[in-house]
C-alpha positions in Angstrom: 0.0 0.0 0.0 1.5 3.3 -1.0 1.5 6.5 1.0 -1.5 8.0 -0.8 -3.6 4.9 -0.2 -2.6 4.8 3.5 -3.8 8.4 3.9 -7.1 7.8 2.2 -7.7 4.6 4.3 -6.8 6.5 7.5 -9.2 9.3 6.7 -12.0 6.9 6.0 -11.3 5.1 9.4 -11.4 8.4 11.2 -14.7 9.5 9.6 -16.3 6.1 10.5 -15.1 6.4 14.1 -16.5 10.0 14.3 -19.9 8.8 12.9 -20.1 5.9 15.4 -19.2 8.2 18.3 -21.8 10.7 17.3 -24.5 7.9 17.1 -23.4 6.7 20.5 -23.8 10.2 22.0 -27.2 10.8 20.4 -29.1 7.8 21.9 -28.6 8.7 25.6 -29.5 12.4 24.9 -32.7 11.3 23.1 -33.6 9.0 25.9 -32.9 11.7 28.4 -35.0 14.3 26.5 -37.9 11.8 26.3 -37.7 11.1 30.1 -37.6 14.8 30.8 -40.7 15.5 28.6 -42.6 12.6 30.2 -41.8 13.9 33.7 -43.0 17.4 32.7 -46.2 16.0 31.2 -46.9 14.0 34.4 -46.2 17.1 36.5 -48.7 19.1 34.4 -51.4 16.5 34.8 -50.8 16.3 38.5 -50.9 20.0 39.1 -54.0 20.8 41.2 -55.1 22.4 44.4 -57.7 21.6 47.0 -60.4 23.4 45.0 -59.8 21.1 42.0 -60.0 18.1 44.3 -63.3 19.2 45.9 -64.7 20.1 42.5 -64.1 16.7 41.1 -65.2 14.8 44.2 -68.4 16.8 44.7 -69.3 17.0 41.0 -69.0 13.3 40.6 -71.6 12.8 43.3 -73.7 15.6 41.8 -73.6 14.1 38.4 -74.4 10.6 39.7 -77.6 12.1 41.2 -78.5 13.7 37.9 -78.0 10.4 36.0 -80.1 8.5 38.6 -82.9 11.0 38.1 -82.6 11.0 34.3 -82.7 7.2 34.2 -85.9 7.2 36.1 -87.4 9.5 33.5 -87.0 6.7 30.9 -89.8 4.8 32.6 -91.9 7.4 34.5 -91.9 10.4 32.1 -95.0 10.9 29.9 -93.6 13.5 27.6 -91.1 12.4 24.9 -89.2 15.6 25.0 -88.6 15.1 28.7 -87.4 11.6 28.0 -85.1 12.8 25.3 -83.7 15.5 27.5 -83.1 13.0 30.3 -81.3 10.7 27.9 -79.1 13.6 26.8 -78.3 14.5 30.5 -77.3 10.9 31.2 -75.2 10.4 28.1 -73.3 13.7 28.8 -72.7 13.4 32.5 -71.7 9.7 32.5 -68.5 10.3 30.6 -67.7 13.4 32.7 -67.9 11.2 35.8 -65.3 8.8 34.3 -63.1 11.8 33.4 -63.2 13.3 36.9 -62.6 9.9 38.5 -59.5 9.5 36.3 -58.2 12.9 37.4 -58.5 12.0 41.1 -56.7 8.8 40.4 -53.9 10.6 38.6 -53.7 13.2 41.4 -53.5 10.6 44.1 -56.7 11.8 45.6 -59.6 9.8 47.0 -62.6 9.5 44.7 -64.9 10.7 47.5 -64.7 13.5 50.0 -63.1 12.6 53.4 -65.7 11.3 55.7 -68.3 11.0 53.0 -71.2 13.4 52.8 -72.2 13.4 56.4 -71.8 16.7 58.2 -71.0 18.6 55.0 -72.7 21.9 54.5 -73.1 22.1 50.7 -76.3 23.7 49.6 -75.5 23.0 45.9 -75.9 19.3 46.6 -79.6 19.6 47.5 -82.8 20.3 45.5 -85.4 22.5 47.1 -83.9 21.6 50.5 -84.1 17.8 49.8 -81.2 15.4 49.5 -80.9 12.8 46.7 -82.7 10.1 48.5 -85.8 12.3 49.3 -85.9 13.4 45.6 -85.8 9.9 44.3 -88.5 8.8 46.7 -90.8 11.6 45.5 -90.1 11.1 41.8 -90.5 7.3 42.0 -94.1 7.8 43.1 -95.0 9.9 40.1 -95.7 9.1 36.5 -96.9 10.9 33.3 -97.4 14.7 33.4 -97.0 14.9 37.2 -93.6 13.3 36.9 -92.6 15.5 34.0 -93.4 18.7 35.9 -91.7 17.7 39.1 -88.7 16.2 37.3 -88.2 19.5 35.4 -88.5 21.6 38.5 -86.0 19.5 40.5 -83.6 19.1 37.6 -83.6 22.9 37.0 -82.6 23.3 40.7 -80.1 20.5 40.4 -78.5 22.2 37.3 -78.4 25.5 39.1 -76.4 23.8 41.9 -74.0 22.4 39.4 -73.5 25.8 37.8 -72.7 27.3 41.2 -70.2 24.5 41.9 -68.5 25.0 38.6 -68.3 28.8 39.2 -66.5 28.1 42.5 -64.0 26.0 40.6 -63.4 28.8 38.1 -62.8 31.2 41.0 -60.4 29.0 43.0 -59.2 26.1 40.9 -55.8 25.6 39.3 -55.9 22.5 37.1 -56.4 23.5 33.4 -58.5 20.5 32.6 -60.8 21.0 35.6 -61.2 24.6 34.8 -62.2 23.8 31.2 -64.7 21.2 32.4 -66.2 23.7 34.8 -66.8 26.2 32.0 -68.3 23.4 29.8 -70.7 22.6 32.7 -71.7 26.2 33.1 -72.3 26.6 29.3 -74.2 23.3 28.8 -76.3 23.4 31.9 -77.2 27.0 31.6 -78.6 26.2 28.1 -80.4 23.1 29.5 -82.0 25.2 32.3 -83.5 27.5 29.7 -84.7 24.5 27.7 -86.3 22.9 30.7 -87.9 26.1 31.8 -89.5 26.4 28.4 -90.7 22.8 28.6 -92.1 23.4 32.1 -94.0 26.4 30.9 -95.6 24.4 28.1 -96.9 21.6 30.3 
């Protein structure tokens, strides 16, 4: 091998070594960047305060009450519009319950308020001064137009409670997803309140 050939071969070897070294350095950096991004995303998901936690916990209970009332309308309501509205309420609030439950799990928070509902002073959880059990007892005894009228009256009050709870979250919450859901609840349920009031007036 002459001198010129040796120089070319040496240059090629150096280029190959440099390429391999660069590839070796890139992998750890890529893995590190991915880990850093994942950590940041997890931190963003977990960012919440006490207002966010209470909002999710209490709204889950509130939504469960609305779904229970709505499901009863499928058998007891006489007006098809009332049945359709009740079905819409159930189909919208069921997935929201699942979403809020997943937040609490991601935040490392209990799915229910500490100590349950006993002893808690939360007017937004009641309808015309009645708790969920009393409301269901009353509605279960009604059918047809009587049910329709009472269902609408109580669900309007129930929705007004949800709007109040959502506004409290907007005022004091921190988690971006919880704040967005609170605004969605205000918008959707304010519209439904107007719809139900119109239906009630026409009965």
